[in-house]
N, C-alpha and C positions, 0 to 999 in steps of 0.2 A: 674528334680525335680523343677526348677524354673517354668516350665509350670504348673505343678500340684499345686504349691503354689498359682499361680494367679488364677487358676479356682476353688480352693477349697472353697471360699466364695460363689460363684454362685452355685456350687454343694451342699453345705450345706443348702442353701435356697431352692433349689429344693427338697432335701431330707425331709426337715422339713415341708414345706408347700404343697408338691405334693405327694412324695412317701408314707410318713407316713400316711396322711390322706386316701390315696387309701387302704393301707394295713389295717387301722384301720376300714374302712368301710367294707371291706370283712370279717373281724374278727367279727364285730358287726352283720352283716347279718346272722351269724351262731348262733345267741344267742337270747334269749327272755329278752329284756331290755326295760324298760319304759322310760329311758332317765332322770328320776328324781333322780336316785341314781348313784353311782359310777359304770361304766361298769366292773370294776375289783373286785367288792365285791360280796355279796350274792344276790344283786337285779338283777343280770345278770346270767342266766342259759344257758348252752350250749345246743342247740337244733339240731345241725347238719344242714341238708338241709331242715328242716321242713318249713322254711320261703319261700324258692323257690318252694317247693312242694305245698304250699298253694296257691301260685300265679299262678303257671303254670299247675299243674296237678290235684289239688283237687277241686271238684265242690263246689262253695260257693261264697260268696260276694267278697272276695278278688280277686278271679280269674275273675269274671265278671267285677269287676271294673277295673282291669288291662287291660282286653281285650277292654272295652269301651275306656280307656285312649289311648291305642295303635291305636285303630281304628280312633279316633278323630285326633290324632296327624298325622297319615298317610294322612288323608285328608288335614290337615293343611300344611303338607310339600309339598304335590302335588300341593296344590292351591297356596301357597305363593312363594316357590322357583323359579319356572320357570317364574312367572309374574314379580317378583321383579328384577330378573336377566335381563329379556328382557327389561324392562323400563330403568333400570339403564344404560345398554349397549346403548340404543337408545339415551338417554340424554347425555351420554359421546361422542357419535359420533356427535351429534349436537353441543355441546359445544366445541368440538375440531376444529370447523371450524374457520379459521382465519378471514373470512368476518363477522362473528357474532359480533355485537356491544353489549356492556354490559355483556361480558362473566363473569366477576368477580361477578356482581350482581346475575346473574342467578346461578352461582355455590354456592353462599352463600345461596340463597333462597331455592334451592333444598337440600342443606345439613342441613339447620336449623332444620328440624324435628328430625334429628338424634341426635342432641346435646340437645334437649329439654328433660326435665324429662318424662320418660315413664308413670309415674303416673299422671302427669299433662295432657298428651295427652289422656290418658284413661279417665280421668274424662270429658275432652272436648268431646270426642266421645260419652260418656254416655249421655251428654246433647243433642247432636245432634240426637241420636238414640232413644230418648224417644218417647212415642206415641204422645205427643204434641211438639216434637222437630222440628228443622228446616227441616230436611229431609222430614218428614211426611207432614209438612206444604207446602213445595214445591210440593211434589206429589199431595196434595189436590188441588193446583192451576190448575192442569191438569186433575182433576177428578179421581185421582187414590188413592186408600186407601192403605197406607203403613202397613206392618206388625208391631207387637210389636217386633222390631228387637232384643232386649235384652232378651225377654221372649218367643221366638218361638223355640220349640224344634223339629219342623218338618225338616226332612232331604231333600236337594235338590234332591237327588236321588229318594227318594219316591215321592216327588212332581212331578218330571219329568215323572215317571211312571204312577201316577195318572192322569197326563194330557192326557195320551193316553189310559185311561180306565183300568189300572192295579192298583187297589185300595188295594187288599189284596195279601198276599204272596203266590206265587205258592207252591205246596206241597213240591217239592224237595228242596226248599229253606227254608221253614218253618220247616221241620222235620230233617234237618241236622244242627248240631251245631259245633262250634269250640271255645274252651275255654269259654263255658258257653253261648255264643251268637250264635243265628241262622244266617245262611248266609243271610237271609233277613235283619237282623239288621246290619250285616257287610256292606251291600250294601246300607244303608240308605243314605249315602251321608252326607257332613257336614251340620249341622243345620244352620238355618238362623242366629242364634246368633253366631256361630263360623264363619260363612262366614263375619259377620260384623267385628269380631275381626281380621280376615285375611286381611280385606281392611285396617284396622289400622296398622298392622304389615307391610304391603307393603308401605304404605305411610312413615312410620318412618325409613325404612331401605334403600330405594332406593338412598338416598343421599350419605350414606357411600359407597355403591357399585359402584355408579356412579363415585366417586373420584377415587377409585381403578382402574376402567376401564379407566378413563381419564389419570391417571399416566401411565398405560400400553400403551395407544395409543400414548403418547407423547415420549415414549422411542423407538418406531418402527423406523427403518431406512428409510428414505425417498427415498433412491435409488431404492428399490425394486418396490415401487409403481410407480416411474417414468419409470422404465423399462416396467411395465405393460401397462402404458399409451402409451409408444412408440410402444408396440406391438399391441395396438389397443383395449385394454380391456375397457369395459365400466364401470360405477360406480358399478353396482351390481357385476360384474365379479371381479373387484378389491377388493370389500369387501369380496366376498365368497372365492376366491382363494388366496388372499394376506393378507388382514387385519385379518380375522378370524383365519387362521391357525397360525399367529404369535401371536394372543392373547390367545392361549390355555392354557398357564401357568397361566395367569391372570384369565381367565374363570374358570379353575379348583379352583383356590383359592377362588373366589367368590362363586361358587357352594358349595364348602366345608364348608365355613363359614355360608352360608345360611342353609345348612342341619343341621348343628350343632346347630345354633341359633334356628331354628324352632323346633328342638327336645327338646330344653331346655326351651321353652316358659313357663313363669310363671307369671310375673308381670301383664300383661294384664288380664290374667284369674283370678288372685287374686283380682284385683280391680273391674272388670266388672262383672263377672258372678259367681266366686267361684265354677266353675265346672258345674253350672246348665246352662239352665233348664234341668231336668231329666238326668243330667250327660252327656250331649251332647257336653260340653266344657271341660270335665275332660281330663287332660294331665297327663303323667307319672310324670313330675316334681311337678305339683300341688298335685298329689296322694301321692307323697313322703312327701310333706308338711302336707297334711291332715292326713295321717297315723301316721307320726312321732310326730307331735306336737298337733294334734287334738285328736287322739285316744291313744296317748302314746304308740305306737308299733314301737319303733325305730328299732328293729330287722327286722320287715317286711319291714319298710320304707327303710332302707339301702339296703335290697335285691332288692327292686324295683329300687333303684338308681343305683345299679350295673348292673341290667338287662338293664336299660336305657343306661349306658355306652357301653354296648356290642352292643346294637342296633346302637348307632351312629357309633361305629368302623366298623360294618358290612357294613353300608350304605356308609361310607366314602371309604372303600376298593372297593365296587362294583362301586362306582363312578370313583375311579382311574382306574380300569380296563376298564370301559366303554370308558374313555377319553384317553386311551393309543394310541400312534401312531401305525399305522399298522406294521411297522418295528420292533416294540417292542413286538408284540404278537407272 
């Protein structure tokens, strides 16, 4: 009884601020509600699974927008998570060296973007990526014409195929659709605008993950590496067979946080592009905002939010299965 008495305040907080909102979200997703009136009054009508059908199965704008958002976010996850993880791990390995001077300064410098306001960082990147911004001015010095980074809807996949002479969609890609988008559109690749936002996300997140990796490296027992040195292992062998396996729990944590964070991206999209150009930076999180607060379709917005929750859970479970030790499989 004493144990339950001590944990009751924490459980009450979790119930009020976590469990109840999730249940309420599911309940609202089954209704037609504008968000302007009480959800328990006449302004909210029960519609069953109609909101989910409109997003997943019924041809229309809602389904196409959700498909675009998922496509864009998939490219965002694939482009951001591996790069930010690799750079953060590399920086942690460098800063963990005892011979490096000024380690405190470099740790602070690399971590500083992570504690800076995301809105302020987004505004700075907007100024850098303008047609007359610093980046295009630097490219102009070398005789290169930079694109309109924040207004270019061309996908890198289509640009790559165009470079080898494939400018139009092959018949089998143009004639087959999934959730309202042709396979050619699914394979467009991230737009130049979305790619620019991906660089921003990488720059602002590597500091946090660097510290996590650094904390993990500093807790590793030194006798294992010393034994590897005695056995004649070189630096690469010690990293691949000694350091990396011991860092698997930290690596799983970083990858999980990275996947969750990239699927929930909103603030950079809101400030920089508002889902444009041509909805090539639309994400599920921004679509929830646009539908809920822009179109006053709270039922549809909460349905999209719950689908986003399921997507994150699935990706996390797949990642957990992929990183299990062989003896656990």
